[in-house]
N, C-alpha and C positions, 0 to 999 in steps of 0.2 A: 769837869775840870780836874786836873791831875793833882794840884796842890790845894789842901784844905784852906790855907790862909787866903788864897786868891778867891775861893768860893765864898768865904765869910765876908771878905771886904766887898765883893761884888753884890752880895745880898744886902749888906748894910747900906752901901752908898749908891748902887746903881739900880737895882730892881727889887721888886717885892718877892717874897718867898711864897710859892704855891704849894699847898699840901693836898694830898690825895688820900682819901680814906677808903680802904677796901673792906667791904663786908664779906667776911669769909663764908658766912651762911649762904649769901647770894651766889658767890662763886661756886660753892659746893652744889647748890641747887642747879645751876646751869651746867655744871660738869655731868651731873647725874642725868639731867634732861637730855644732854647731847648723847650720852651713852645709850639711853633708852631709845632715842630717835634712831641711832644706828642699828639697834636690835630690831626695831620696828621695820626698818628698810630691808633688813635681811629676811624678815618674815615674808615681805612682799616678793622677794626673789624666790624664796622657797615655794610660795604659793604658785607662781608661774611654772616652776619645775614640776610640781605635783599635778597640775592640770595637764601638762604635756604628757607626763607618764601615765596618767589615768586613761587618756584616749589612746595611747600607744599600746598599753598592756592589757586593757580590759575591753569587753564589748561595750557597745553604745549604751545599752540599758544599765549595766552595772556601773559604768563610769558616771552616768547621770545620777544614780543613787548616791554614789560617793560625793559627787559635786553638790548634791542637795545638803548633805551633812556638813560639807565644807562651807557652804553658803551660810548656814546657821551660825557657825563659828565666826565667820567673817562679819556677820551682822553684830554679834556680841563684841567683837574687836573694834568695830566702828563706833559702837556706843561707848566703849572704854576710851577710845581716842577722843571723843567729844568731851568726856568728863575730864580728861587730862588737859585739854585745851582750856576748859573753864577754870580749872584749878590754877593753871599757869597765868591766865588773865587776871584772876583774883589776886595771885601773889604779886604780879607786876603792879596792879593798882594800889595794893596796900603797902608794899615795901619799896618799890623802885621809883615811884612817881613823886618822891619827896623833894 
């Protein structure tokens, strides 16, 4: 409403006032989680580019050796991702399901 007096009279006589409480910590958590997710997606894009470049620029044997190292790092990143999912679920259970 444009006029405060109209808003006040409508709140008093016509309808109830709804209040919304915003938890800044939760908003910050989701903003950081969204930022992290976008970085995680960019790692996936880079991963695909690396695999293509390995097979394009190196011999089959050398590319396989590099891919083995990359696979180890990918397994570690997958474990980290699972931990992040567990932490997120724990946060949602404790703080958002109220």
